[in-house]
OpenMM code with the backbone's topology and positions (N, CA, C; nanometers):
from openmm import Vec3, app, unit

residues = "UNK UNK UNK UNK UNK UNK UNK UNK UNK UNK UNK UNK UNK UNK UNK UNK UNK UNK UNK UNK UNK UNK UNK UNK UNK UNK UNK UNK UNK UNK UNK UNK UNK UNK UNK UNK UNK UNK UNK UNK UNK UNK UNK UNK UNK UNK UNK UNK UNK UNK UNK UNK UNK UNK UNK UNK UNK UNK UNK UNK UNK UNK UNK UNK UNK UNK UNK UNK UNK UNK UNK UNK UNK UNK UNK UNK UNK UNK UNK UNK UNK UNK UNK UNK UNK UNK UNK UNK UNK UNK UNK UNK UNK UNK UNK UNK UNK UNK UNK UNK UNK UNK UNK UNK UNK UNK UNK UNK UNK UNK UNK UNK UNK UNK UNK UNK UNK UNK UNK UNK UNK UNK UNK UNK UNK UNK UNK UNK UNK UNK UNK UNK UNK UNK UNK UNK UNK UNK UNK UNK UNK UNK".split()
positions = [
    Vec3(5.5027, 2.0100, 8.3696),
    Vec3(5.5182, 1.9268, 8.4861),
    Vec3(5.3793, 1.8933, 8.5408),
    Vec3(5.3548, 1.7669, 8.5639),
    Vec3(5.2270, 1.7227, 8.6194),
    Vec3(5.2442, 1.6848, 8.7652),
    Vec3(5.1447, 1.7180, 8.8440),
    Vec3(5.1444, 1.6778, 8.9844),
    Vec3(5.0094, 1.6162, 9.0164),
    Vec3(5.0075, 1.5281, 9.1128),
    Vec3(4.8833, 1.4637, 9.1523),
    Vec3(4.8290, 1.5353, 9.2751),
    Vec3(4.7040, 1.5781, 9.2683),
    Vec3(4.6384, 1.6495, 9.3775),
    Vec3(4.5010, 1.5881, 9.4006),
    Vec3(4.4546, 1.6002, 9.5203),
    Vec3(4.3191, 1.5597, 9.5540),
    Vec3(4.2358, 1.6870, 9.5653),
    Vec3(4.1254, 1.6926, 9.4937),
    Vec3(4.0409, 1.8122, 9.4962),
    Vec3(3.8945, 1.7724, 9.5134),
    Vec3(3.8166, 1.8647, 9.5649),
    Vec3(3.6713, 1.8460, 9.5718),
    Vec3(3.6116, 1.9237, 9.4554),
    Vec3(3.5244, 1.8580, 9.3821),
    Vec3(3.4609, 1.9216, 9.2673),
    Vec3(3.3191, 1.9641, 9.3026),
    Vec3(3.2827, 2.0827, 9.2581),
    Vec3(3.1437, 2.1266, 9.2721),
    Vec3(3.0591, 2.0444, 9.1757),
    Vec3(2.9287, 2.0474, 9.1944),
    Vec3(2.8392, 1.9773, 9.1016),
    Vec3(2.8595, 2.0284, 8.9597),
    Vec3(2.8780, 2.1593, 8.9468),
    Vec3(2.8984, 2.2192, 8.8146),
    Vec3(3.0268, 2.1676, 8.7501),
    Vec3(3.1358, 2.1594, 8.8273),
    Vec3(3.2632, 2.1107, 8.7735),
    Vec3(3.2519, 1.9634, 8.7345),
    Vec3(3.1857, 1.8849, 8.8179),
    Vec3(3.1701, 1.7429, 8.7866),
    Vec3(3.0872, 1.7246, 8.6594),
    Vec3(2.9807, 1.8031, 8.6462),
    Vec3(2.8961, 1.7965, 8.5267),
    Vec3(2.9776, 1.8307, 8.4016),
    Vec3(3.0634, 1.9329, 8.4115),
    Vec3(3.1480, 1.9688, 8.2974),
    Vec3(3.2460, 1.8571, 8.2636),
    Vec3(3.3003, 1.7910, 8.3645),
    Vec3(3.3922, 1.6789, 8.3398),
    Vec3(3.3206, 1.5673, 8.2642),
    Vec3(3.1960, 1.5393, 8.3009),
    Vec3(3.1178, 1.4388, 8.2288),
    Vec3(3.0955, 1.4820, 8.0844),
    Vec3(3.0607, 1.6077, 8.0645),
    Vec3(3.0341, 1.6569, 7.9289),
    Vec3(3.1584, 1.6546, 7.8410),
    Vec3(3.2748, 1.6724, 7.9013),
    Vec3(3.3999, 1.6732, 7.8251),
    Vec3(3.4618, 1.5346, 7.8121),
    Vec3(3.3959, 1.4323, 7.8662),
    Vec3(3.4441, 1.2937, 7.8592),
    Vec3(3.3328, 1.2080, 7.7997),
    Vec3(3.3183, 1.2088, 7.6678),
    Vec3(3.2028, 1.1448, 7.6059),
    Vec3(3.2012, 0.9919, 7.6113),
    Vec3(3.3120, 0.9290, 7.6504),
    Vec3(3.3181, 0.7831, 7.6468),
    Vec3(3.3357, 0.7259, 7.7865),
    Vec3(3.2312, 0.6674, 7.8415),
    Vec3(3.2418, 0.5998, 7.9700),
    Vec3(3.2612, 0.6934, 8.0868),
    Vec3(3.3500, 0.6530, 8.1768),
    Vec3(3.3769, 0.7296, 8.2980),
    Vec3(3.4418, 0.8637, 8.2644),
    Vec3(3.4122, 0.9659, 8.3436),
    Vec3(3.4738, 1.0963, 8.3164),
    Vec3(3.6246, 1.0937, 8.3415),
    Vec3(3.6953, 1.1630, 8.2573),
    Vec3(3.8397, 1.1806, 8.2733),
    Vec3(3.8575, 1.3146, 8.3443),
    Vec3(3.8614, 1.3105, 8.4774),
    Vec3(3.8676, 1.4338, 8.5552),
    Vec3(3.9934, 1.5143, 8.5244),
    Vec3(4.1076, 1.4487, 8.5212),
    Vec3(4.2334, 1.5206, 8.4943),
    Vec3(4.2309, 1.5853, 8.3567),
    Vec3(4.1951, 1.5072, 8.2571),
    Vec3(4.1918, 1.5601, 8.1210),
    Vec3(4.0918, 1.6729, 8.1059),
    Vec3(3.9755, 1.6561, 8.1683),
    Vec3(3.8716, 1.7589, 8.1591),
    Vec3(3.9140, 1.8879, 8.2278),
    Vec3(3.9705, 1.8765, 8.3486),
    Vec3(4.0137, 1.9969, 8.4206),
    Vec3(4.1289, 2.0660, 8.3487),
    Vec3(4.2205, 1.9880, 8.2920),
    Vec3(4.3301, 2.0479, 8.2149),
    Vec3(4.2768, 2.1188, 8.0909),
    Vec3(4.1785, 2.0571, 8.0239),
    Vec3(4.1182, 2.1200, 7.9061),
    Vec3(4.0463, 2.2488, 7.9456),
    Vec3(3.9749, 2.2455, 8.0582),
    Vec3(3.9052, 2.3656, 8.1048),
    Vec3(4.0032, 2.4776, 8.1384),
    Vec3(4.1146, 2.4445, 8.2016),
    Vec3(4.2154, 2.5462, 8.2346),
    Vec3(4.2721, 2.6076, 8.1072),
    Vec3(4.3003, 2.5240, 8.0080),
    Vec3(4.3538, 2.5747, 7.8810),
    Vec3(4.2514, 2.6655, 7.8123),
    Vec3(4.1269, 2.6207, 7.8069),
    Vec3(4.0216, 2.7004, 7.7432),
    Vec3(3.9994, 2.8316, 7.8175),
    Vec3(3.9987, 2.8257, 7.9500),
    Vec3(3.9793, 2.9457, 8.0306),
    Vec3(4.0887, 3.0478, 8.0006),
    Vec3(4.2143, 3.0035, 8.0024),
    Vec3(4.3256, 3.0951, 7.9738),
    Vec3(4.3135, 3.1554, 7.8347),
    Vec3(4.2747, 3.0739, 7.7381),
    Vec3(4.2584, 3.1228, 7.6007),
    Vec3(4.1461, 3.2264, 7.5928),
    Vec3(4.0351, 3.1992, 7.6587),
    Vec3(3.9239, 3.2949, 7.6596),
    Vec3(3.9636, 3.4259, 7.7269),
    Vec3(4.0260, 3.4165, 7.8435),
    Vec3(4.0671, 3.5371, 7.9165),
    Vec3(4.1605, 3.6210, 7.8299),
    Vec3(4.2554, 3.5547, 7.7670),
    Vec3(4.3523, 3.6249, 7.6817),
    Vec3(4.2830, 3.6980, 7.5666),
    Vec3(4.1781, 3.6382, 7.5129),
    Vec3(4.1131, 3.6952, 7.3949),
    Vec3(4.0014, 3.7940, 7.4242),
    Vec3(3.9521, 3.7985, 7.5470),
    Vec3(3.8454, 3.8944, 7.5780),
    Vec3(3.8930, 4.0094, 7.6660),
    Vec3(4.0208, 4.0077, 7.7051),
    Vec3(4.0732, 4.1148, 7.7908),
    Vec3(4.0561, 4.2489, 7.7203),
    Vec3(3.9836, 4.3420, 7.7822),
    Vec3(3.9691, 4.4737, 7.7193),
    Vec3(4.1036, 4.5467, 7.7189),
    Vec3(4.1164, 4.6386, 7.6266),
    Vec3(4.2408, 4.7148, 7.6167),
    Vec3(4.2496, 4.8119, 7.7343),
    Vec3(4.3585, 4.7996, 7.8094),
    Vec3(4.3845, 4.8885, 7.9226),
    Vec3(4.5279, 4.9370, 7.9139),
    Vec3(4.5480, 5.0636, 7.9463),
    Vec3(4.6855, 5.1115, 7.9582),
    Vec3(4.7445, 5.0475, 8.0839),
    Vec3(4.8747, 5.0519, 8.0952),
    Vec3(4.9395, 4.9967, 8.2146),
    Vec3(4.8881, 5.0663, 8.3405),
    Vec3(4.8691, 5.1975, 8.3314),
    Vec3(4.8201, 5.2735, 8.4469),
    Vec3(4.6757, 5.2370, 8.4810),
    Vec3(4.5923, 5.2161, 8.3786),
    Vec3(4.4539, 5.1743, 8.4046),
    Vec3(4.4523, 5.0363, 8.4705),
    Vec3(4.5387, 4.9469, 8.4232),
    Vec3(4.5476, 4.8136, 8.4842),
    Vec3(4.5852, 4.8248, 8.6315),
    Vec3(4.6733, 4.9190, 8.6643),
    Vec3(4.7125, 4.9399, 8.8040),
    Vec3(4.5964, 4.9922, 8.8886),
    Vec3(4.5078, 5.0710, 8.8274),
    Vec3(4.3885, 5.1172, 8.8994),
    Vec3(4.3082, 4.9954, 8.9454),
    Vec3(4.2836, 4.9025, 8.8529),
    Vec3(4.2034, 4.7849, 8.8876),
    Vec3(4.2776, 4.6919, 8.9827),
    Vec3(4.4081, 4.6787, 8.9637),
    Vec3(4.4866, 4.5959, 9.0561),
    Vec3(4.4761, 4.6520, 9.1975),
    Vec3(4.4878, 4.7825, 9.2106),
    Vec3(4.4775, 4.8460, 9.3417),
    Vec3(4.3361, 4.8325, 9.3971),
    Vec3(4.2389, 4.8462, 9.3099),
    Vec3(4.0986, 4.8354, 9.3497),
    Vec3(4.0683, 4.6993, 9.4119),
    Vec3(4.1285, 4.5944, 9.3580),
    Vec3(4.1014, 4.4587, 9.4054),
    Vec3(4.2084, 4.4063, 9.5004),
    Vec3(4.2990, 4.4913, 9.5451),
    Vec3(4.4018, 4.4506, 9.6403),
    Vec3(4.3363, 4.4097, 9.7721),
    Vec3(4.3505, 4.2846, 9.8090),
    Vec3(4.2931, 4.2351, 9.9337),
    Vec3(4.1437, 4.2098, 9.9293),
    Vec3(4.0824, 4.2296, 9.8146),
    Vec3(3.9377, 4.2121, 9.7996),
    Vec3(3.9023, 4.0634, 9.7963),
    Vec3(3.8059, 4.0232, 9.8763),
    Vec3(3.7563, 3.8857, 9.8743),
    Vec3(3.6460, 3.8784, 9.7694),
    Vec3(3.6719, 3.8036, 9.6639),
    Vec3(3.5746, 3.7942, 9.5555),
    Vec3(3.4482, 3.7212, 9.6004),
    Vec3(3.3360, 3.7673, 9.5488),
    Vec3(3.2082, 3.7016, 9.5706),
    Vec3(3.2123, 3.5660, 9.5008),
    Vec3(3.1561, 3.4627, 9.5617),
    Vec3(3.1501, 3.3313, 9.4974),
    Vec3(3.0709, 3.3367, 9.3670),
    Vec3(2.9793, 3.4309, 9.3575),
    Vec3(2.9006, 3.4496, 9.2358),
    Vec3(2.9779, 3.5463, 9.1460),
    Vec3(3.0586, 3.4912, 9.0544),
    Vec3(3.1474, 3.5749, 8.9728),
    Vec3(3.0688, 3.6695, 8.8822),
    Vec3(2.9487, 3.6300, 8.8417),
    Vec3(2.8676, 3.7201, 8.7592),
    Vec3(2.8300, 3.8446, 8.8389),
    Vec3(2.7877, 3.8253, 8.9624),
    Vec3(2.7542, 3.9384, 9.0490),
    Vec3(2.8782, 4.0245, 9.0737),
    Vec3(2.9911, 3.9597, 9.0969),
    Vec3(3.1171, 4.0326, 9.1174),
    Vec3(3.1494, 4.1165, 8.9939),
    Vec3(3.1357, 4.0574, 8.8767),
    Vec3(3.1664, 4.1286, 8.7521),
    Vec3(3.0719, 4.2468, 8.7312),
    Vec3(2.9458, 4.2285, 8.7685),
    Vec3(2.8481, 4.3362, 8.7518),
    Vec3(2.8720, 4.4518, 8.8480),
    Vec3(2.9508, 4.4285, 8.9520),
    Vec3(2.9706, 4.5328, 9.0532),
    Vec3(3.0990, 4.6140, 9.0333),
    Vec3(3.1678, 4.5970, 8.9218),
    Vec3(3.2948, 4.6684, 8.9037),
    Vec3(3.2754, 4.8201, 8.9092),
    Vec3(3.1702, 4.8727, 8.8480),
    Vec3(3.1490, 5.0176, 8.8525),
    Vec3(3.1327, 5.0652, 8.9969),
    Vec3(3.0572, 4.9891, 9.0758),
    Vec3(3.0385, 5.0238, 9.2164),
    Vec3(3.1721, 5.0176, 9.2901),
    Vec3(3.2493, 4.9117, 9.2648),
    Vec3(3.3815, 4.8980, 9.3279),
    Vec3(3.4689, 5.0183, 9.2935),
    Vec3(3.4633, 5.0594, 9.1675),
    Vec3(3.5437, 5.1725, 9.1218),
    Vec3(3.5015, 5.3013, 9.1935),
    Vec3(3.3717, 5.3260, 9.2002),
    Vec3(3.3217, 5.4474, 9.2665),
    Vec3(3.3561, 5.4472, 9.4154),
    Vec3(3.3382, 5.3335, 9.4811),
    Vec3(3.3689, 5.3236, 9.6241),
    Vec3(3.5193, 5.3353, 9.6491),
    Vec3(3.5979, 5.2732, 9.5623),
    Vec3(3.7430, 5.2834, 9.5758),
    Vec3(3.7895, 5.4273, 9.5620),
    Vec3(3.7336, 5.4975, 9.4651),
    Vec3(3.7683, 5.6381, 9.4431),
    Vec3(3.7285, 5.7225, 9.5642),
    Vec3(3.6119, 5.6911, 9.6201),
    Vec3(3.5580, 5.7677, 9.7326),
    Vec3(3.6388, 5.7473, 9.8616),
    Vec3(3.6831, 5.6242, 9.8851),
    Vec3(3.7441, 5.5919, 10.0142),
    Vec3(3.8942, 5.5626, 10.0115),
    Vec3(3.9540, 5.5531, 9.8934),
    Vec3(4.0967, 5.5192, 9.8847),
    Vec3(4.1672, 5.6215, 9.7963),
    Vec3(4.2451, 5.7088, 9.8575),
    Vec3(4.3143, 5.8151, 9.7829),
    Vec3(4.4067, 5.7585, 9.6759),
    Vec3(4.4580, 5.6381, 9.6982),
    Vec3(4.5469, 5.5758, 9.5992),
    Vec3(4.4757, 5.5570, 9.4661),
    Vec3(4.3488, 5.5202, 9.4707),
    Vec3(4.2720, 5.5004, 9.3470),
    Vec3(4.2656, 5.6314, 9.2693),
    Vec3(4.2359, 5.7411, 9.3366),
    Vec3(4.2319, 5.8722, 9.2713),
    Vec3(4.3655, 5.9092, 9.2098),
    Vec3(4.4737, 5.8838, 9.2816),
    Vec3(4.6077, 5.9131, 9.2294),
    Vec3(4.6381, 5.8286, 9.1064),
    Vec3(4.6019, 5.7008, 9.1115),
    Vec3(4.6274, 5.6126, 8.9972),
    Vec3(4.5441, 5.6530, 8.8760),
    Vec3(4.4199, 5.6948, 8.8995),
    Vec3(4.3355, 5.7415, 8.7888),
    Vec3(4.3976, 5.8661, 8.7268),
    Vec3(4.4437, 5.9567, 8.8105),
    Vec3(4.5100, 6.0777, 8.7603),
    Vec3(4.6361, 6.0414, 8.6814),
    Vec3(4.7150, 5.9468, 8.7323),
    Vec3(4.8358, 5.9020, 8.6620),
    Vec3(4.8029, 5.8339, 8.5296),
    Vec3(4.6841, 5.7768, 8.5206),
    Vec3(4.6408, 5.7110, 8.3974),
    Vec3(4.5906, 5.8125, 8.2955),
    Vec3(4.5965, 5.9401, 8.3320),
    Vec3(4.5537, 6.0486, 8.2435),
    Vec3(4.4090, 6.0291, 8.1988),
    Vec3(4.3237, 5.9979, 8.2964),
    Vec3(4.1818, 5.9814, 8.2689),
    Vec3(4.1042, 6.0373, 8.3881),
    Vec3(3.9739, 6.0199, 8.3861),
    Vec3(3.8894, 6.0634, 8.4975),
    Vec3(3.8066, 5.9439, 8.5439),
    Vec3(3.7500, 5.9570, 8.6620),
    Vec3(3.6625, 5.8518, 8.7133),
    Vec3(3.5465, 5.8297, 8.6165),
    Vec3(3.4908, 5.9382, 8.5639),
    Vec3(3.3763, 5.9274, 8.4736),
    Vec3(3.4133, 5.8521, 8.3458),
    Vec3(3.5293, 5.8831, 8.2888),
    Vec3(3.5718, 5.8142, 8.1658),
    Vec3(3.5984, 5.6664, 8.1923),
    Vec3(3.6628, 5.6374, 8.3045),
    Vec3(3.6918, 5.4982, 8.3385),
    Vec3(3.5622, 5.4232, 8.3689),
    Vec3(3.4705, 5.4883, 8.4371),
    Vec3(3.3397, 5.4290, 8.4669),
    Vec3(3.2657, 5.3978, 8.3373),
    Vec3(3.2693, 5.4905, 8.2424),
    Vec3(3.2039, 5.4705, 8.1130),
    Vec3(3.2673, 5.3542, 8.0368),
    Vec3(3.3985, 5.3447, 8.0443),
    Vec3(3.4701, 5.2353, 7.9785),
    Vec3(3.4244, 5.1012, 8.0363),
    Vec3(3.4200, 5.0932, 8.1688),
    Vec3(3.3782, 4.9696, 8.2357),
    Vec3(3.2341, 4.9358, 8.1990),
    Vec3(3.1483, 5.0359, 8.1938),
    Vec3(3.0067, 5.0139, 8.1626),
    Vec3(2.9876, 4.9509, 8.0249),
    Vec3(3.0821, 4.9722, 7.9345),
    Vec3(3.0704, 4.9164, 7.7994),
    Vec3(3.1194, 4.7717, 7.7906),
    Vec3(3.1827, 4.7219, 7.8959),
    Vec3(3.2387, 4.5867, 7.8921),
    Vec3(3.1320, 4.4799, 7.9088),
    Vec3(3.1530, 4.3688, 7.8399),
    Vec3(3.0689, 4.2503, 7.8572),
    Vec3(3.1061, 4.1819, 7.9894),
    Vec3(3.0246, 4.0877, 8.0309),
    Vec3(3.0557, 4.0096, 8.1513),
    Vec3(3.1908, 3.9400, 8.1334),
    Vec3(3.2165, 3.8853, 8.0152),
    Vec3(3.3438, 3.8161, 7.9900),
    Vec3(3.4625, 3.9108, 8.0057),
    Vec3(3.4503, 4.0325, 7.9546),
    Vec3(3.5590, 4.1301, 7.9676),
    Vec3(3.5812, 4.1675, 8.1139),
    Vec3(3.4737, 4.1806, 8.1873),
    Vec3(3.4836, 4.2147, 8.3293),
    Vec3(3.5533, 4.1022, 8.4069),
    Vec3(3.5164, 3.9784, 8.3755),
    Vec3(3.5801, 3.8640, 8.4411),
    Vec3(3.7280, 3.8598, 8.4065),
    Vec3(3.7621, 3.8929, 8.2820),
    Vec3(3.9037, 3.8955, 8.2424),
    Vec3(3.9815, 3.9975, 8.3252),
    Vec3(3.9227, 4.1127, 8.3504),
    Vec3(3.9900, 4.2159, 8.4308),
    Vec3(4.0042, 4.1688, 8.5755),
    Vec3(3.9004, 4.1083, 8.6298),
    Vec3(3.9088, 4.0548, 8.7660),
    Vec3(4.0176, 3.9481, 8.7725),
    Vec3(4.0223, 3.8618, 8.6720),
    Vec3(4.1259, 3.7587, 8.6657),
    Vec3(4.2649, 3.8223, 8.6622),
    Vec3(4.2802, 3.9280, 8.5826),
    Vec3(4.4085, 3.9984, 8.5730),
    Vec3(4.4520, 4.0501, 8.7097),
    Vec3(4.3564, 4.1018, 8.7880),
    Vec3(4.3927, 4.1542, 8.9201),
    Vec3(4.4351, 4.0422, 9.0137),
    Vec3(4.3678, 3.9291, 9.0068),
    Vec3(4.4066, 3.8156, 9.0914),
    Vec3(4.5459, 3.7666, 9.0549),
    Vec3(4.5733, 3.7571, 8.9266),
    Vec3(4.7058, 3.7120, 8.8820),
    Vec3(4.8128, 3.8127, 8.9233),
    Vec3(4.7796, 3.9410, 8.9166),
    Vec3(4.8743, 4.0454, 8.9553),
    Vec3(4.9173, 4.0263, 9.1002),
    Vec3(4.8206, 4.0055, 9.1887),
    Vec3(4.8518, 3.9967, 9.3312),
    Vec3(4.9054, 3.8610, 9.3735),
    Vec3(4.8841, 3.7568, 9.2945),
    Vec3(4.9339, 3.6247, 9.3346),
    Vec3(5.0578, 3.5816, 9.2578),
    Vec3(5.1083, 3.6652, 9.1662),
    Vec3(5.2215, 3.6249, 9.0826),
    Vec3(5.3426, 3.5829, 9.1643),
    Vec3(5.3811, 3.6599, 9.2627),
    Vec3(5.4976, 3.6248, 9.3443),
    Vec3(5.4802, 3.4921, 9.4146),
    Vec3(5.3613, 3.4696, 9.4699),
    Vec3(5.3334, 3.3419, 9.5366),
    Vec3(5.3369, 3.2273, 9.4374),
    Vec3(5.2760, 3.2479, 9.3208),
    Vec3(5.2715, 3.1420, 9.2203),
    Vec3(5.4121, 3.1079, 9.1718),
    Vec3(5.4928, 3.2102, 9.1442),
    Vec3(5.6303, 3.1858, 9.0997),
    Vec3(5.7089, 3.1106, 9.2065),
    Vec3(5.6905, 3.1483, 9.3322),
    Vec3(5.7620, 3.0816, 9.4416),
    Vec3(5.7194, 2.9351, 9.4526),
    Vec3(5.5898, 2.9098, 9.4393),
    Vec3(5.5403, 2.7724, 9.4485),
    Vec3(5.5918, 2.6869, 9.3342),
    Vec3(5.6089, 2.7484, 9.2176),
    Vec3(5.6547, 2.6748, 9.1000),
    Vec3(5.8062, 2.6761, 9.0864),
    Vec3(5.8748, 2.7341, 9.1832),
    Vec3(6.0207, 2.7354, 9.1814),
    Vec3(6.0807, 2.8318, 9.0817),
    Vec3(6.0050, 2.9348, 9.0434),
    Vec3(6.0554, 3.0348, 8.9484),
    Vec3(6.0996, 3.1577, 9.0243),
    Vec3(6.1967, 3.2252, 8.9710),
    Vec3(6.2427, 3.3492, 9.0339),
    Vec3(6.1579, 3.4635, 8.9824),
    Vec3(6.1189, 3.5559, 9.0730),
    Vec3(6.0315, 3.6679, 9.0424),
    Vec3(6.0900, 3.7633, 8.9490),
] * unit.nanometer
topology = app.Topology()
chain = topology.addChain("A")
for resn in residues:
    res = topology.addResidue(resn, chain)
    for name in ("N", "CA", "C"):
        topology.addAtom(name, app.Element.getBySymbol(name[0]), res)
């Protein structure tokens, strides 16, 4: 289903639309749709392996968290987020225990992830918390 929306594009988004439209004027709709498809494909293929319980640790960690506009900086701070969450939120400790791991092991796992893998995990947490809203907006039952 296609819908028509009015959006403001950042300079970076506009530049990408030009690069993805090699003939004449940029095709904003086609370019943005292609970027969304590519993004989903990349996220799907770089998602690090997490148990369901480990995924819940990260979902809880990012519950209500306002992401930094600089996604690279946000991705680089996951270890800090994990340590602070463990220190100040008892739920994080309980979820780590339920995941049959330790903070140190989970921290080490995160430290081995590439920026792309970290972004995939952050994306997973956003999708986790917005799924009900997204389904409601799209007329799907939860």
